[in-house]
Structures are given as structure tokens and as C-alpha cells.
N, C-alpha and C positions, 0 to 999 in steps of 0.2 A: 725826631717830637711830632705829636699827635696834636692834628690839626682842628678844629670846628667842622671844618667838610669831612675829616676822613672818618670821625665820628656820627655823621648824619649820614655817611654812604654805606657804616654797618649797621644801622638802625634801620633804614631802609629796607636793607638785604633782610636782618631778622624778620620785619615784617608779612614781606613778602613768602619768607620762608613757612611763618606760620599760617599765613590764606594758602599756601599749598597744601599743608598737612592738611589743613582742616577741611579744603575741597575733595581731598582724597578721599578722607575720613566720610564725608558726606557721601561722597561715589559710592564707596564700599556699603554705606548700611542701605542704598538704592537698591543692590542688587540683587536680583530677587533668589532665596532657596528652592531646592527640592525637599519638598513634605512629605517626610514619613509617620505613619500612623501604625504604630504596635498598639496592642491591648494593655500592656502592661506598663504602668511607670520606673517600675524596677530597672526593663530594659530598656527603656528608652534612653538613658544614660551613656550606656554601654554602648548601644547599638550609633549612637550621635560620634561618640569619640571613634569609634572605627572607621564609619563615612569623612568626617572631618568635616569644613566652615563652611561646605556650600550645602549643607543637610539640617535641617530642622528634626529632630523626632519628639513625637508628643504620643500621647495614650489616650485611647479611647475607654480603658478600662471596661472590658468585655463588651459586650452586646451594646447597643444605644438603639435599636427599636426590638419589640417583642410583641407578641399577641396579648388583649387585655386579657388582666387578672382576673376583671369582673362578670366578663362573658366567657362563652365557647371561641368566638373571635373567630370561627370557622363557617363559612356561609355553605353549608352543605348543599343548597339547589344549585349551584354557580360552581360548580366543579372544583368544591372544597374551597375557595379561594379563601387566605387568611388575610386576616384584619389585625393588620400590623399598626401600632403606634409607638411613639418616641418615649423610652422608659421615665419612668416619672422621677424628677430631680436632675435629670438628665440636659435639662434645657441648657442651663449656663455653659457646660463640656460643648455639647454641639455649635451654640450659635461661635465660642471660640473657635472648633474645627473650621466651621464654615468662614471664617474670617482668614484661620490660616491657610487654607487651601483658595482663597480668593487672590492672594497674594504672592503663591509660590508659583517658582518655574514651572513647577511639576510633581504630581501628586503620587506617592507608592504606598500599596497597604500593605502592609507586612504583619497580618494575624497569625494568629499560630497553625500550622502544617498541617490543619487535618479540619474533615466537615465543617466544625464547629466555627473553626474558622477563617475557611473561606463564605462562610453564613455572613459573618460579621464583615469582611470586606465586602460582602454583596449592597450590606445595608448601609455601609459607608459610603461606596460609591452612589445610592439612592439620593442620601442626605444631602450629599455634595455635589448633587448633580455630576458626577464621571458619569462617561462613556464604559459601560461595562467590555466591550470589545478592545477599548485601548489595551496595551501591555502594563498596566499599573499595577498587577500582584505579583509582590515578591517573596518568597518560604524560602526558609532554611531550619534546617534538622537542628542547628546547635548554633549556640550566641558565642563563635571565636570570628578573629577579623578576617581570617580567610574564609570561611564557609559564609560571614555577610557580605562581604565584597564580591564573592563569584557569585552570589544570589541576586546580585545588582545590575550583574554583567547581563543576566538574561530574566531578564522580566517578561511575566506572561499576563494575557487576558485572563478575567476572574472563570475559574470551571462553574459551568450554571449545571452542571452533569451532580459536580459536588453539592450544589449549592440546592438542589431538586433532591439530593439523597435525605440531607439534613432538614429540608425544609417536610419532606417525607415523615421523619422518624418525629419531628415535633407536632405536624399536625394528627398521626395516628394517638401518640403519646395525651394529645388533647381531646382526642373525640372519644379513645377510652376513660381516661381521668373524668372529665366534665359530664359524661356523657353515667358512667356507674355511682360516682360519689356523690350523688343527690340525691339516689337510690338508698344507698347506703345511711347517707344521712335521714331520709324519711323512715326508713324500715328498720332500722340499728338506735346510733346515736349521732348527733353532729361531730364535724369533725372529723370525718373519716376518710380513707380516698382509696383508688384500687390503680393498678398501672399495668400494662404488659411483662415488665421485669421485676416488680416488687411484689406482683401477686405468684409469678411460678417462682419464686425465692420462698415466698410465706409456705408454699406448697411444700417444697422440698423438707422444710423444717418441720410442719406437722407430718407428714406421712414418715419422718423421719420417728416423730416421736410415737407415732403409732406402732411403728414396729418395734419401739423399744417395749413398750405398753403390752403389745401383742407377744413378747419374746417370751419362752418359757426353757430357762437353764438345764442343760443337759450336763450330766456328768461326768469326768474323764477324768482320768490318772497319768501320771506322768514318773520313770525314775530317774532318777541322777544320779551319777557315781561319781565319784574322785577316785584315781589310780594313781601310781610311782612307777617308773622307768628310774631305778637305781632311786638318785635322790631328786628328782625333778618330778612332780606334779603336776597333773594335767585331771582337765574334765571329759566326761563323755554321758550320752545321754541313751536310752535304752531305745534298741530299734524293731525287734522283730525276736523271733524263733525260728530255730532251722531254715534259717534263709529267707523267711519271707517275713513281710512287714506286719507288724500287730496293734493294733489299737487296744487301750486299755479303756473299758465302758467302766469297769465296775471294779469292788475289792476283790473279789474272786479272782480277777484276770491276772491282780498283782500278786494274788498268794502264790496262783499255778508258776508265775517267775521264778518269787523269790526262793519256792521249794526247790527248783532245780540249782539253785546257785550255792553249792555246798564246800565252797574253795574260796580262798584269796587269789589265787591264780588264773589270771585271762590268759588265754595264747592271742597275739597279735596275726589273725588272719590276713590281711591285704592291707596294704600300704600305696595307697592314688594319689601319685603327686604331680601337677597341673600346674602351667604359666596360663592365669588368667591378666586381663587385660579389661580395665577401666575405663572408656572415653571419657573426655571434657563434659565437663555442663552448658547446655546451651547459652548464649547473654540474654539476661533480662528482657520477657516482653513488661507488659504491665502488670497484667494477673498472677506472673509468676512473681516479679518482686512484693507485690503483694503478700503475696505467701510467705515467701522469705523473711520478710519483714516481721511480719506475724511471729513466725516458728524461731526464727533468729535475734532478732533484737526488742521481740514485743512492741511493735507498735500496729495502731489500727490500723485499715485500710486507709480512714479519712486521713489520719498524720501521716503517713506512708507518702500519700500524694500532696501535700501542703509543705512537707519538706523537699521533696522531689523539685517541686515547682520553684522551690528558692534556689537549690541546685542549681537547677536549667538556667532560671533568670540570671544568674552570677551572684555572684560572690566576692568582694574586694581581698584581692590578694597583696597587701601591702604595698613595694614599690612595683609589683606586676600590673598592678592595678585592677578594675572591677571584667571577670570573666567568667563566663559561663563554664559551669564545671560538667554537666552531662547533656546527653540528647533529650531530645523529645520523650517526656516520659509517658505519653500515650499511644501505645503501640502495640501491636500484635504481632508484630515481624520477629523475626531471630536473625535478619541480615547485617551485615557491616559491612562497609565501605570500604572498597579496596585499600583506599588513603588509610584508613584507621586499622587495616589488618597490619600492613605495611608499617607501623610506628611501631603497633604490639610487638609485630617480631622484631624490631629492633630494638624494642625495652626488654625483649623476653632472652634475647641473642647476648646482650650486654649485662645482663644481671643474671643469668640462669648456665647461660653456656647454649650453643647450637642447638644438641640435641633435644633442648626444652622447646624448639616451637615447631610449629607445625606449620609453618608460612603460608597463612593463607588460606585455608581449607573453605570450602564450600558450605555452605549449611541450605539446607532446604527445610524450606516453612513448612509449619502444619497447614493440614489444608483448612481452607475455609478465610485464612488469614488475608488483611486487604494490602497489607505487605505496603503501606504509604509512605511510611517511613522505616530508619532502621529499628536497630533492638536499642534498649536502653542501656550506653556505655559511656566510660569516661569521655567529656570534648578531648582532651589532652591525657592520654597515657601516664606521660611523664609527670603529671602531678600526682605524685603517689599521694595518699593519706599522711603518712608520717611527715611529705615536704610540705605541705598547706595546713594542717592539724591547729598550728596557733592561728589561725584564720576562720576557723570554723566554728560554730556552738556543738555541744556534745551530741544533738539530735543528728545535726549535717554529718559529723563527721563519723555518725555509727553508719547513714544510709550511703555516704557516699563511700566508705571501707565497702561495705557489701557489693556494690553498684563496681567497683575498681576489683574487687579481688576476683569478680565472677565474670565480667569481660576479659581479665590477665588470663585467667585459668581457663577460659573457651577458645582459647588462640593458643594454647597449650598444648602439648603432648600425651597420650594417654598413662594413666598409673599402670604399672606390673607390678603383681601379685605372683609370687609360689603357693601356691596352695595345697595341703596334706589332708585328706581323708584317710584313718584308720578304721578298722573294724578287729575292736576284741570281744572276743568268743571265749565263754564256758558253758561246757552242758547244751551246748544248742542255745545258748540265750544272747543274744548279739547287741552290743553297744557300740556308739560309732560317738569320734570324734573329729572335731573339724578344727583347724587350723592355720592361718596364713600369716604370710612376712611381705612385706612388700620387697620389693625387689628393685623398682626406679620409682619416686615419686611422681615423676610429670608434672601436671597439674596442680597435684595434691602438694606444690613446692608452695603455693598461695591461698589454693580453697582447700582444704582437708575437710574433707566428708564420709573419712571413711572411719570406721570402728579403729580402737589403737591394735596393731600388732596383737596375734593371739598365738602364742609358738609353742609346739609339742615338741617335745625331748626326741632326738635320734631313733625312729625305730624301723624294724624289717619284717618280713612274714617269718612266723616260727619264732619270733622273740616272746618272751613269758614279762608280762607286768602284775604287778602286784594291787589290789584291791585295797584301797585307804579307808573308803566308805561307800553305801549305796544306801539312799534313804526316797523310799516310794512318798510322794504328793497328792492330794485329791485335790481335784480342779475341776469350774461348772462354768459352762461356755459364758460368755458375756454378752449382754446385747450391742447392735452396732452405738458409737458412739454419739452422739448430738454433733450438729455442725459448729464448727469454729469461726470464725470470719475467714481465714485463711481454707480450710476443705468445702464453705460454701461458694467462694469466689471460683476452686479449682472442680469443684461440680457443675457451676454455670458455664464456665469457660469449655470444659466435654462436650455440655449437649449442645454446645453454640449458643447459647441465649444472652442477649445481651452485646456489648462492646466495651473495650478497655474503659473507656469513659463512664460510663454507667455503674461497676460494681460498688466503688467508694460510697455515693449517692441512695443508690438503693437501699444498701443495708442501712443506711443512718434513717431513710425512711420508716420502713416498719419497724424500727425501736423507736421513733419519734411518735410512730402514732399507736405505740402500745400495744403491737400485734404480736411482738416478740419483745423477750429481755434475755439479759447476760447474763447468766450465771455459771460462776468460775469459767467466763469466758465461754461459754456454750449457747447457744441460744436456746432458749426453752420457748415454745410456744401460750401467748397467755389466751384465757376464756374470749376473751374479743377478738383475739386472730383466730380461731379458730371458727368462729361467728362468721366472721366474714369471709374466713375461707369457706367455710360452707357453703353459702349462699352466691359465690363468684361460681364455685365449682359446678352447682348442680344448674346455675341459669347462664353462664357465661364460660363452657367448657371451653372453647379456643383459649380464651385469654389465659386458662391454666394450660394448655393444651403444648409440650415441649416441640412438637414433631409440627405444628402450627407456627410457630413461634420461629423457630428456627428457618422453617421456610419464609419465613416475612422478613429475615435478616439477610436472607439472600436474595429479595426480592429488592431491598432497600442496597445492597451492594450492585445489583444489575443496574438500576436510577441512577448510583454513581460511575458506572462505567458505559453511560449511554445505553443500554441493553432494553431499559424500559421506562414510560415514562411516570413519571411518580403520579399522575390523577389516576391514572390508571391501576398504580398496585393499591393506592388509598382506596379506590370504590369497589375494588374485589374486595379489601375485607371488613369496608361498611356497611355494604348491602344484606349479608347475612347478621351482622352485628346489631344495626337496627331493627328485623325482627325478634334477634334474643330482648333487645332493650321495651320493646314493648310488650311479650309477653313477662319480664319480671317485673314491669311496674304493674301490672295488672295480677299476678300470682303471688308475688312474695307477700307475705303476711307481716304485721308493724312484731317484732321481735323485742319483748320486753326483757331487758337485763335487770332479773328482780336486784334487791337488796339484801345483803345476808346483816340479820341481827348484829351487832356490835358487843353485849352484854353488860353494855353499862349506860346511863342515864347522863343526858347532857347536863352542861353545869353553870348552865344558863335559864333556861326553861322547864327541866326535867323531865321533859318527855324522852321516848327510846334514842339513843345513837345504831344510826346504823352504816353500813361499809359501803360504800357507791365506788364504778369505777370512773375514772376521770381519763381528762387528757395524758397525763403524767401515770398512769398508773390509780391503787386503792387507796382510800381517804376515810376517815369517822367524818361522818353530818347527821346533823339532828334530823329526826325523821319528823319533824315539823314544819320542816322549808316546806314554803319558801317565808312562813312568818318568824319561822328561826332559821339564821346563815350561820351556825355556830360549826365552825368544823376544825378538825384536828387529823396531822400527819399520825400514819400508821407509823411506830418505830419500833425497832428492835433491841431491848435490850440486853447487853452481853452482861452482865451481872458484876459490872463493876462499879465502884463510888467514884464520881470525878476526883483526879490527881488535883486538880487545881483549888476546886472550891469547897472540897470533900463533902459534899451537900447534894447535888443530884448525880442521877445514873450516867453512866456513857450509855450511850445508845449510837447506832448503826446510821450513819447518815448515807445519800449518794449526792454529789455533784452533779453541775450541769450536764456534764459530758459522762456519767452514767457510775462514775467512780466510785467507788465504797471509800469513805471515813469515818472517823468516830468522831461526836461530839458531845459536852452535855447538854443534858435534857434541858437545861435552866437559860439555856441560850435565849436572849441576846444579856439577860443577867450576867450568867459565865462565858464567857469565849474559848472556853478551851477545843481544840482540834487536835487530830492524829491521824495520819494517814495508815498507821500502824494500829496495830488493835491494842490495847494496854491489855494485863495480865492481872492487877489489882496488887502487885507487890513492887515494892522500892529498890533503887538497887544496892545491895550491902556495901559499896564503895563510896557514891557520890549522893544517895537519897534520892536520885531522879526517878519518875515512873518507868516500870518494863514495859517493854514492847514485845509481839508477835512478829516477827518478821520469816517471810519464805526464803528460801537459801535455794540455789541449783541444785537441780537432780533432786527434786522435791525434798516434802518434807518442812519441817519451821524450825525456828531458835528463836530462844529470848533471850532477847538485848536490851542494856542501857539504852533510853531514848536521846541522852548526848554521847554512846558509844563510845563509850569507855570498859564496857563489862558484856559480856557473854555465856551464857549457858548454856549447856548439852545442847544437839542439836535433836530436836522432836521429829518420832518417824512420821 
């Protein structure tokens, strides 16, 4: 029987249990946590999960202090002392970080593992009142559980040499930009700028354009032959006469060769067989990734870095949670950690076999590489592109596959080819034919960068082969190609100008200032770019002197390694530069960019319209400015009537990111747009408008805009 006394005892026990639980919760809530500050909010959640409940991870969202934008903010008279201020708009964030730091057991600074990241940690320490000598700096090259936990086992103090190197670069760029830009504004037009790396990039583009304009084509000829050995056909090219190589400069040279060829029979003079090895490519650095992304998956440099940032910060992989998929993407090193090499070897052996793995071969970095951290590689090689494809968007998968394939290939054995070279002779005229066969694919099992096998029929010296056809062709030498994003980055890297983090923003800046424009994915200088370049070359020669700039990069590296003081490096640059500034101020004459007549009158006031050069290129404006402010965009008609309204002309337009698209001239009354160029005809199957699309291998193809119809490929 349950008595009143028993019920009362139970109630007392329950009340006591509740009080105990509440007390425990309050005690737990009062326990101070370790505060970790990273740069990106996307990283914060992942890292907090790895570290556990004793840590709270928050983000600074990049820099929180910087030089003022309105002034030079460098005290030249007092050892180039930088004048930092809290970045506008970050007040609430800074207050929140101060509050979190005050209540934390300890504060750890985990910004990115480079000069910029070190500087961010230094600024955070200043604002939060932390001692820079304390071991509160944590760095990791990849956002994986093991890497993050290992990093927190060995925190270090802030590396002031790294901070000084970043500060020196920032001050140098500020001294150049805020000294030359006002001169450009005064002497040419407002809104212009100059910088150390961007000025060299612009000069390279203009120098290449001058080479193209000065190029004089030269005539030359080739003779291509098709031959048969039994039923098998193969190709060969003219080599020379009587055992000596001969160049065919003109038609008379070709006639001399053709007159000797009186028979269909050629004799096999020599067959040279060799085994050739092709070594695996190195893993990616920032610049090689940007180059390959442009060439293989058609990504601009900015897009490559944006998508790589997403992969580095992490993607949620279903039940496996949020994971950082690649190592840090700003690096000039090709070094791979022993742990990553071992994991790659295990994957390669289990997937392809023992003979495909080269078992942790050592890689020698290029001269001048900072080698601060590893090459760009997958954080976990067992996260194959196929296994995680459903968690990535289209762009993320493309870039991840590129990085994964390149890394795995870099850890595989060489490909082996059997190569054959055959000399064919008739009456002293020699043709050569080359063939190759993959004997062992090696790294090409995942990263095939070779042409298809070019097989030759089995031949031996003394055999006879038949001529199928021989065709002479006239050619003319071509000028050097304009720079693409990939080739310009490659050139900047080769000459040692800039660093991995600078390439993408540099290319963006020279386009944004309208110093260059992209034409068929190649950089073409504008009139404004040439004016600015000429002025900088004449009055600030060191700014565009590659040797001087490379030496400056080496000096910044010396600061990073503690071999030089940053004030000394800046002073060494600024003293001669200051004299150039005085000369430029007094000797540069005002440059008047003349307006071009537009050829029609203003539809508002009747005065002639002119073509003006603005921030985003040329546009039509009334010559009666400022009394009349009528302006019009310069549009390019393609000779096609709008397929939507059937009234307006379809014109070529450019998006904010400089991508060409097509729209109706009657916009906003008609909102027709298309990324592909309409051809002015309707689909015979469904009646939708036809468009011109680029296809692989060059050329174009007319297809239906809804994808139901294709015409023949246009070369």
C-alpha cells in the first residue's frame, strides 16, 4: 500500500534531483571556454566541431584593421610608420570579439597560414590586448580533424618577421599607388591607378602588342605526304635533300623538291626505335592551378581562387559531415608532406597496383619559392571525385577533380613509350615519319596529358613503301599570340614578379581600370592603357623594371626570414622614388584625351554627339556637356531582329564580369537575352530561335535554343 509518507518522500527526492541538475547546468555554463578566431565563418563551424565543447570558434571575416583609404596613412617622416584604423562597418564585430575574448579561458588566433594571415592575427592581438609573445597563434595547412587537433598541440607566438614582410609590401604598394595615382588623375583623367605588379603586367601586354604590330610575316612552305605499307596508311613530312635538312622558303624550293619525285616508291632508309619515359607532373602551385584551370576547364583566375576557397573551407559530405577538401590554395611550393605521400601510395597501390606507385619521391622546389606550406592537394586522397560528386556543385567538382587527378598523378610512376622514327628516301629526297605507342601508362592512368597513340606499320631498312599523295602547302609565319590570363600568369611567375595571392587581383585591376580588355579571351591594351604605360615607363622606370621588382620581392623574403629590417627595405625604395615623383609633377604635361566625332546629332538638343572614354570604356555623349547630359551606350548590332518582340535589333552587350551576351536594343521594353548568338532563323522542328554555339576542337555549330536540333558544324 502506498502511504502519504511514501508519496511525500518521492516528491522530495524528485525536487532534490531537479535542483542538482539545475546546479550542474549552471556550473557548466559558467566554465570558461577557449576562444578561437579564424578568418571565415565557413571555417568556424567545422573547426569548432573538430575541437569539441571546450572551444568556441568565431570569425573575424578577414582584416579588422587597415590603412585609411582617404589618405596615404604612412608617416614618411617617421620611419614610414603606418597609421591603422579599424575598418569601417566592423565596429559591432570588434566589440563582440572583445567581449568573447574577455570571457574566454584562452584566446587562439587561427587565421590563414601566410603573410596576410599572420598580419590579421597581429592586428587581432592589438585590438584584443593580447601579448604577441604569448603562444596563441595556431596554423594548419588543411581543415581536417587531425591537422586542426595537431596544430592546437603546438601553438606558437605571432611571427613578427612575417608580419613585417606583409606590412612592408602593404606600405610599398600604398606609397606607389597613392603617389602616382594623383599624378595620373591630374595629368590624364580621374579614377586611374598605378601599382608595382599591375604596371609590369600592363607593360608586358603592351610590349606584346607592339611586337605583333611590328611583325613582318615571312613565307615558308611545307610538303606533307601520305604513304602506304601494304594496306596500312601513315603520314610523313619533308625533311631535306641528300641527307641534309632543307628549309622551304619559297615556291621555287618546292618545285626543286617535287621535280626529284618521279616515282610512287620510297625506300625505308632507317628505322630508329627507342624507349622514352615521361615523368609525372608536379602537384599544383597557385599559378599552375590558375593556368590549368584556364586551359582545361575554362575558369578565370578569380573564379579559380573563389571555388578553391570553398573547397579549402569545406563542404558538407552527407553523413560524413563538413570537411575541408583541399590544402591551402595560396602557395608557390610543390612539396608534399610524408603523411600525404603515404596515403597517396596506399590509394595508388590498392587501385592500380604496386608498379604504379613511386613511394614518396622527393620534389625539388623552384628557385625563389617561399615554401611556407605544401602544394595544393586533396586533404584526403580517398575522397575521390566520384565518391563525393553528389555533394559538390558543377564548378566545385570540376576544380576538385583537376586538383585530385594532378596530385595522384604526381605520386605515380613515369609513363613509358615506344617511339619510332622512320626515314623514307626517293632520289635523295627524305621524308620522316614519327610514331609512338604507350608501353606503360603510369601516371597517365589518371592524368592523360599525351596525344593519342600514333602507330606506324612495322617497317625495316630496305623496305619499299608506296606514295599515296604528296601535297605542298604555303604558310606565313605568325606573330606572337596576345597574352591570355593563363599565359600572363605564367610569364609573371617565370620572371619572379608578384606572389600567388597577387595574380588574380592584379588581372582584375587592369581590366577594371580599362587599361586592357579581353578580346577572344586574350588581353588587348586600350588607348588609355597605352597612355598610362608610356607615362609610367618614362617617369617611373623602376616601377616597370622587372629586375628591380624581382629584387624587391627577394628583399621582402629577406624580411620574412629575419635577414633584413622592413624600414630599411622601404627606405631603399622610397628615396629614389621620391625624386622621380618631383620630376614627374613638374615635367609631365596635361594629356588631353580627344573626343571622337560620333557621326550623328544629339536627339535631345541637336548638338553633335561625340565618343568619350569613361571608366568602363567608350560611350556616346553630347558635345554640349554639361548643358546637355545625354549619353548612349555604344552597341554592336549583329544584323538579327529580336526573336521575342520582332521589332528591335539584337545587340552585343557585356555583363558586369565582362562576359558577352546578346539582348534586344528595346530593353527594358523587351527583355530578350541570350548567352549564345542568335542567327536570325527559326528551328525547323519546334520554331524556337537558332543560336551559334562554340564546340570543342574549335569551330561553331548552329543549334536550337531549346536543345532539340543541331546543324552541321561550322569551321
